[in-house]
C-alpha positions as CSV (number, residue, x, y, z in Angstrom):
1,X,0.0,0.0,0.0
2,X,1.2,3.5,-0.8
3,X,2.5,4.9,2.5
4,X,0.7,8.3,2.3
5,X,-2.6,6.7,1.4
6,X,-2.2,4.1,4.1
7,X,-1.6,6.8,6.7
8,X,-4.6,8.8,5.5
9,X,-6.8,5.7,5.4
10,X,-5.9,4.7,8.9
11,X,-6.6,8.2,10.1
12,X,-10.0,8.0,8.4
13,X,-10.8,4.7,10.1
14,X,-9.9,6.3,13.5
15,X,-12.4,9.1,12.8
16,X,-15.0,6.6,11.7
17,X,-14.6,4.7,15.0
18,X,-15.2,7.8,16.9
19,X,-18.2,8.7,14.8
20,X,-19.7,5.2,15.2
21,X,-19.3,5.4,19.0
22,X,-21.0,8.8,19.0
23,X,-23.8,7.4,16.9
24,X,-24.4,4.5,19.2
25,X,-24.4,6.9,22.2
26,X,-26.9,9.1,20.5
27,X,-29.2,6.1,19.8
28,X,-28.8,4.8,23.4
29,X,-29.6,8.3,24.7
30,X,-32.6,8.5,22.4
31,X,-31.4,11.8,20.9
32,X,-33.6,13.7,18.4
33,X,-34.0,11.6,15.3
34,X,-32.8,14.2,12.9
35,X,-29.6,14.6,14.9
36,X,-29.0,10.9,14.7
37,X,-29.6,10.9,10.9
38,X,-27.2,13.8,10.5
39,X,-24.5,11.8,12.3
40,X,-25.3,8.7,10.3
41,X,-25.0,10.7,7.0
42,X,-21.6,12.1,8.2
43,X,-20.4,8.6,8.7
44,X,-21.6,7.7,5.2
45,X,-19.5,10.6,3.8
46,X,-16.5,9.5,5.8
47,X,-16.9,6.0,4.4
48,X,-17.0,7.4,0.9
49,X,-13.9,9.3,1.6
50,X,-12.2,6.1,2.8
51,X,-13.4,4.3,-0.3
52,X,-11.9,6.9,-2.5
53,X,-8.5,6.5,-0.8
54,X,-8.6,2.7,-1.1
55,X,-9.7,3.0,-4.8
56,X,-6.9,5.4,-5.5
57,X,-4.4,3.0,-4.0
58,X,-5.8,0.1,-6.0
59,X,-5.6,2.0,-9.2
60,X,-2.0,3.2,-8.6
61,X,-0.7,-0.1,-7.1
62,X,-2.5,-2.8,-9.1
63,X,-4.7,-1.6,-11.9
64,X,-2.0,0.3,-13.8
65,X,0.2,-2.8,-13.8
66,X,-2.6,-5.1,-14.8
67,X,-3.6,-2.8,-17.7
68,X,0.0,-2.7,-18.9
69,X,0.3,-6.5,-18.7
70,X,-2.8,-6.9,-20.8
71,X,-4.7,-10.0,-21.6
72,X,-6.5,-11.7,-18.7
73,X,-5.0,-9.3,-16.2
74,X,-6.5,-6.4,-18.1
75,X,-9.9,-8.0,-18.1
76,X,-9.6,-8.7,-14.4
77,X,-8.8,-5.0,-13.8
78,X,-11.8,-4.0,-15.8
79,X,-14.0,-6.5,-13.9
80,X,-12.7,-5.2,-10.6
81,X,-13.4,-1.6,-11.5
82,X,-17.0,-2.4,-12.6
83,X,-17.5,-4.3,-9.3
84,X,-16.1,-1.3,-7.3
85,X,-18.7,0.9,-9.0
86,X,-21.4,-1.8,-8.9
87,X,-21.8,-1.8,-12.7
88,X,-22.6,-4.9,-14.5
89,X,-20.1,-5.8,-17.3
90,X,-22.6,-7.9,-19.1
């Protein structure tokens, strides 16, 4: 894994852990529903941010090599990207 991306991804997971603990506490305390939803949406945005980092790492570390290699590896790279974006290749 690219060191800078790894560092940022681990930082993001630490933030997510705190956000999840906060969400659980809000639910347990029966906080106002809209406040809970706002926190949940913030967690979703944080997860999307993490996913972007992980996708960037995969593109830089693996997909570029697979595309250069061609053949079955190229097809595998394409299939993985379609899966990452939940798009059917067929």
